[in-house]
N, CA, C and O of each residue as an XYZ file, in Angstrom:
216
protein
N       0.843     -1.188      0.000
C       0.000      0.000      0.000
C       0.883      1.244      0.000
O       1.922      1.277      0.659
N       0.475      2.231     -0.719
C       1.189      3.498     -0.764
C       0.766      4.337      0.446
O      -0.333      4.892      0.463
N       1.630      4.429      1.449
C       1.295      5.148      2.684
C       1.100      6.644      2.443
O       0.354      7.297      3.172
N       1.762      7.186      1.429
C       1.605      8.612      1.127
C       0.173      8.925      0.699
O      -0.305     10.042      0.896
N      -0.507      7.948      0.118
C      -1.875      8.189     -0.348
C      -2.854      8.408      0.813
O      -3.936      8.957      0.608
N      -2.488      7.988      2.015
C      -3.368      8.174      3.168
C      -3.565      9.644      3.514
O      -4.627     10.037      3.997
N      -2.539     10.454      3.267
C      -2.644     11.867      3.606
C      -2.595     12.777      2.379
O      -2.494     13.996      2.520
N      -2.664     12.205      1.187
C      -2.594     12.994     -0.039
C      -3.911     13.699     -0.317
O      -4.992     13.213      0.018
N      -3.779     14.866     -0.943
C      -4.960     15.597     -1.390
C      -4.936     15.630     -2.906
O      -3.890     15.848     -3.517
N      -6.096     15.411     -3.507
C      -6.175     15.334     -4.950
C      -6.996     16.495     -5.509
O      -7.929     16.986     -4.874
N      -6.629     16.906     -6.686
C      -7.297     18.007     -7.348
C      -8.701     17.587     -7.795
O      -8.886     16.491     -8.324
N      -9.680     18.459     -7.580
C     -11.037     18.161     -8.001
C     -11.200     18.268     -9.515
O     -11.984     17.531    -10.114
N     -10.459     19.186    -10.130
C     -10.639     19.484    -11.548
C      -9.408     19.038    -12.334
O      -8.653     19.868    -12.841
N      -9.215     17.752    -12.429
C      -8.019     17.184    -13.059
C      -7.900     17.607    -14.512
O      -6.825     18.020    -14.946
N      -8.976     17.512    -15.265
C      -8.926     17.849    -16.697
C      -8.515     19.303    -16.910
O      -7.721     19.600    -17.803
N      -9.046     20.201    -16.102
C      -8.706     21.621    -16.212
C      -7.223     21.852    -15.910
O      -6.557     22.599    -16.626
N      -6.715     21.230    -14.880
C      -5.306     21.378    -14.520
C      -4.392     20.796    -15.596
O      -3.342     21.368    -15.890
N      -4.775     19.681    -16.178
C      -3.978     19.093    -17.248
C      -3.946     19.994    -18.478
O      -2.912     20.112    -19.136
N      -5.067     20.625    -18.788
C      -5.106     21.555    -19.927
C      -4.162     22.734    -19.705
O      -3.568     23.236    -20.659
N      -4.020     23.175    -18.475
C      -3.131     24.295    -18.168
C      -1.667     23.952    -18.419
O      -0.865     24.824    -18.754
N      -1.323     22.676    -18.256
C       0.077     22.279    -18.389
C       0.414     21.676    -19.751
O       1.583     21.424    -20.043
N      -0.590     21.445    -20.576
C      -0.330     20.805    -21.868
C       0.207     21.814    -22.886
O      -0.003     23.021    -22.768
N       0.893     21.287    -23.870
C       1.424     22.109    -24.952
C       0.508     21.912    -26.153
O       0.430     20.818    -26.713
N      -0.168     22.953    -26.535
C      -1.109     22.844    -27.648
C      -0.394     22.846    -28.990
O      -0.739     22.068    -29.880
N       0.590     23.710    -29.141
C       1.320     23.804    -30.396
C       2.790     23.505    -30.131
O       3.403     24.080    -29.231
N       3.339     22.603    -30.923
C       4.736     22.231    -30.759
C       5.579     23.122    -31.657
O       5.368     23.142    -32.870
N       6.528     23.862    -31.091
C       7.396     24.707    -31.908
C       8.235     23.870    -32.883
O       8.524     22.703    -32.615
N       8.614     24.458    -33.988
C       9.359     23.747    -35.017
C      10.676     23.193    -34.485
O      11.068     22.088    -34.861
N      11.370     23.932    -33.618
C      12.646     23.439    -33.114
C      12.487     22.164    -32.290
O      13.383     21.320    -32.283
N      11.364     22.016    -31.600
C      11.105     20.792    -30.850
C      10.939     19.624    -31.822
O      11.422     18.522    -31.565
N      10.260     19.870    -32.924
C      10.076     18.820    -33.925
C      11.425     18.373    -34.480
O      11.634     17.184    -34.724
N      12.337     19.315    -34.679
C      13.672     18.977    -35.180
C      14.460     18.174    -34.149
O      15.194     17.252    -34.505
N      14.311     18.518    -32.887
C      14.992     17.789    -31.817
C      14.470     16.350    -31.763
O      15.255     15.409    -31.648
N      13.167     16.183    -31.847
C      12.577     14.842    -31.830
C      13.031     14.044    -33.044
O      13.334     12.856    -32.932
N      13.079     14.689    -34.197
C      13.542     14.020    -35.415
C      14.987     13.549    -35.245
O      15.316     12.414    -35.589
N      15.838     14.409    -34.722
C      17.239     14.061    -34.490
C      17.358     12.920    -33.479
O      18.149     11.997    -33.673
N      16.575     12.984    -32.403
C      16.598     11.931    -31.391
C      16.206     10.593    -32.000
O      16.844      9.575    -31.727
N      15.158     10.587    -32.824
C      14.719      9.346    -33.455
C      15.797      8.789    -34.380
O      16.010      7.577    -34.409
N      16.474      9.639    -35.128
C      17.559      9.182    -35.991
C      18.688      8.578    -35.156
O      19.210      7.513    -35.484
N      19.054      9.258    -34.090
C      20.103      8.770    -33.196
C      19.708      7.438    -32.574
O      20.517      6.513    -32.502
N      18.462      7.345    -32.125
C      17.976      6.117    -31.495
C      18.004      4.955    -32.486
O      18.432      3.854    -32.139
N      17.553      5.193    -33.708
C      17.572      4.140    -34.727
C      18.998      3.729    -35.065
O      19.279      2.546    -35.255
N      19.893      4.702    -35.139
C      21.295      4.410    -35.433
C      21.902      3.547    -34.321
O      22.618      2.584    -34.597
N      21.614      3.896    -33.080
C      22.124      3.125    -31.941
C      21.553      1.720    -31.943
O      22.263      0.757    -31.654
N      20.278      1.599    -32.265
C      19.651      0.284    -32.321
C      20.296     -0.569    -33.404
O      20.571     -1.749    -33.186
N      20.537      0.020    -34.566
C      21.177     -0.709    -35.659
C      22.583     -1.150    -35.276
O      23.002     -2.258    -35.611
N      23.307     -0.292    -34.579
C      24.661     -0.655    -34.143
C      24.625     -1.818    -33.163
O      25.477     -2.704    -33.220
N      23.658     -1.822    -32.276
C      23.585     -2.907    -31.293
C      23.231     -4.226    -31.950
O      23.646     -5.284    -31.476
N      22.475     -4.181    -33.030
C      22.106     -5.407    -33.747
C      23.251     -5.955    -34.596
O      23.336     -7.161    -34.829
N      24.130     -5.064    -35.055
C      25.205     -5.492    -35.961
C      26.547     -5.626    -35.248
O      27.560     -5.874    -35.901
N      26.579     -5.474    -33.965
C      27.826     -5.600    -33.223
C      28.724     -4.392    -33.371
O      29.947     -4.529    -33.376
N      28.145     -3.221    -33.492
C      28.874     -1.948    -33.574
C      29.756     -1.841    -34.807
O      30.823     -1.230    -34.752
N      29.332     -2.418    -35.900
C      30.078     -2.271    -37.147
C      29.688     -0.952    -37.813
O      28.552     -0.497    -37.680
N      30.603     -0.361    -38.509
C      30.331      0.877    -39.236
C      30.039      0.569    -40.682
O      29.784      1.481    -41.468
C-alpha cells in the first residue's frame, strides 16, 4: 500500500489542470529535436544489432 496516499490531497478538476500544463502547439525546433533523437535512437539500435560495425 502506498502510505503517502493516506494523507494525499487530490485536485477536483483534473482535466482543467492538465489543460493548463499541456502544450497545444509544438514549436518547429522541438520537432527537429525529436527528429534528431529518433535518428540517433535508430542508429544506436542498428549498431547494437550489428555488433557496432560501421
